[in-house]
C-alpha positions in Angstrom: 0.0 0.0 0.0 1.3 3.4 -1.0 2.2 5.7 1.8 0.0 8.7 2.0 2.0 11.8 0.9 1.5 15.2 2.6 2.7 18.8 1.5 6.1 19.7 2.8 6.2 23.2 1.5 3.3 25.9 1.2 3.0 29.6 0.4 1.1 32.0 2.2 -2.3 33.3 0.8 -3.3 35.3 3.9 -1.8 36.0 7.2 -4.5 36.4 10.1 -2.7 38.0 13.1 -5.7 38.1 15.4 -7.0 34.5 14.4 -10.4 33.9 12.7 -13.6 35.2 14.0 -16.7 33.2 14.0 -18.7 31.1 16.4 -18.1 27.4 17.8 -15.1 25.6 16.2 -14.7 28.3 13.5 -13.4 30.4 15.9 -9.6 30.6 16.3 -8.0 33.3 18.6 -4.3 32.6 17.7 -2.3 34.0 14.6 -2.9 31.8 11.8 -2.2 31.7 7.9 -4.3 30.4 5.0 -1.7 28.6 2.6 -1.4 26.5 -0.6 0.9 23.5 -0.7 3.6 23.3 -3.4 3.3 20.1 -4.7 -0.5 19.2 -4.6 -2.0 22.7 -4.4 -3.8 21.8 -1.2 -5.5 24.5 0.5 -4.6 24.6 4.2 -5.1 26.6 7.6 -2.4 26.5 9.9 -1.4 28.4 13.4 1.8 30.4 13.6 4.3 30.3 16.2 4.4 33.3 18.5 6.4 36.3 17.5 7.0 35.4 13.8 6.9 37.6 11.0 4.8 36.3 7.9 4.5 37.7 4.5 2.1 37.2 1.7 3.5 34.7 -0.8 6.2 33.6 1.6 7.3 30.1 1.2 7.2 28.1 4.5 8.1 24.5 5.5 5.0 22.7 6.7 6.4 19.1 6.9 6.4 16.9 9.7 9.9 17.8 11.0 10.9 20.9 12.9 8.9 23.9 11.4 10.4 27.3 12.1 7.1 29.4 11.6 4.3 27.0 11.7 2.9 25.9 14.9 0.5 23.2 13.7 -1.7 22.4 10.4 -5.3 22.9 11.4 -6.3 21.1 8.4 -7.6 21.2 4.6 -10.0 23.9 3.6 -12.2 24.4 0.6 -11.8 27.6 -1.8 -15.1 28.8 -0.3 -13.5 28.9 3.2 -10.6 31.4 1.9 -10.5 34.9 3.0 -11.2 37.6 0.3 -7.5 38.5 0.4 -6.6 34.8 0.1 -8.9 34.4 -2.9 -7.4 37.6 -4.4 -3.7 36.3 -3.9 -4.4 32.7 -5.4 -3.9 33.4 -9.0 -0.4 35.1 -8.4 0.6 32.4 -6.0 -0.3 29.6 -8.4 1.5 31.3 -11.3 4.6 31.9 -8.9 4.5 27.9 -8.1 4.1 26.9 -11.9 6.9 29.2 -12.9 9.2 28.0 -10.2 8.5 24.3 -11.1 8.3 24.7 -14.8 10.3 21.4 -15.4 7.6 19.3 -13.6 4.6 20.9 -15.8 6.6 20.5 -18.8 7.0 16.9 -17.8 3.1 16.9 -17.9 3.2 17.8 -21.5 5.9 15.5 -22.5 3.9 12.4 -20.9 0.2 13.1 -20.5 -2.2 10.4 -22.0 -5.6 10.2 -23.3 -8.3 10.2 -20.3 -11.1 8.6 -22.6 -11.1 7.4 -26.2 -12.5 10.6 -27.1 -10.5 13.2 -24.9 -6.9 13.8 -24.2 -5.6 15.3 -20.7 -4.3 18.1 -22.9 -8.0 19.1 -23.6 -8.7 19.9 -20.0 -6.5 22.7 -20.2 -8.4 26.3 -21.2 -7.5 27.2 -24.6 -6.3 23.8 -25.9 -8.6 21.8 -28.3 -8.0 19.1 -30.8 -5.7 21.2 -33.0 -3.2 22.3 -30.2 -3.4 18.7 -28.7 -2.4 17.1 -31.8 0.5 19.7 -32.5 1.6 18.9 -28.8 1.5 15.2 -29.4 3.2 15.4 -32.8 5.9 17.7 -31.6 6.8 15.8 -28.4 7.4 12.6 -30.4 10.1 14.5 -32.3 11.8 15.7 -29.2 10.8 16.4 -25.5 9.9 19.9 -24.7 12.3 21.7 -22.5 10.3 24.8 -21.3 7.0 26.6 -21.9 8.9 28.8 -24.5 10.1 25.9 -26.3 6.5 24.4 -26.2 5.0 27.7 -27.5 7.4 28.0 -30.4 7.1 24.4 -31.8 3.4 24.2 -31.2 1.8 27.8 -31.3 0.0 27.2 -27.9 -0.5 30.7 -27.1 0.5 30.6 -23.5 1.1 27.4 -21.9 1.9 28.7 -18.5 -1.2 30.5 -18.2 -3.3 27.6 -19.5 -1.8 25.3 -16.6 -2.5 28.1 -14.2 -6.0 28.7 -15.3 -6.6 24.7 -15.0 -5.1 24.6 -11.4 -7.6 27.5 -10.4 -10.4 25.7 -12.1 -9.7 22.5 -10.1 -9.5 24.4 -6.9 -12.6 26.5 -7.4 -15.1 24.4 -9.0 -16.2 20.7 -8.9 -14.2 18.9 -11.6 -14.6 15.5 -13.0 -11.3 15.1 -13.9 -8.1 16.5 -12.0 -4.9 16.9 -13.3 -2.7 18.8 -10.9 -4.9 19.1 -7.5 -6.2 16.4 -5.2 -9.8 15.9 -4.5 -10.9 17.5 -1.3 
């Protein structure tokens, strides 16, 4: 049986120095953050250790070992539970993650397969239909893609980075039958 994998690193979407208002179990009176995981794009809430400085978009270690800024992970949250600030920061943070890990997303373009006999995984990306799907498949057979720029120049796909970012946002904000980059909540 495969061991369950957790996020090791996350980016700050919002810092709530006074905690979170509300009633019952929604009330948290200690400083906390809303974060997004770097590997699975998991949306999480976590409490912050006392007297630490936290900045939006900051990359934090949240793994099981010694954490320097995060006290404990409160749990996963849905997009609807994000603060307005976190929602507004989400697209730029997702883009930052995709840019930083370009090789990982280019690997998707080099290895993705059809999902059904009539639909390829590429067609789940906004702006990519059958025409671009075939151009990607044909070009990667000649030589694997090396970057988003290489993919764009060889296939004509307008903005592959933006297509990946938009798909991740769609997976986080709406109920999707197929998920390429995120985990089901």
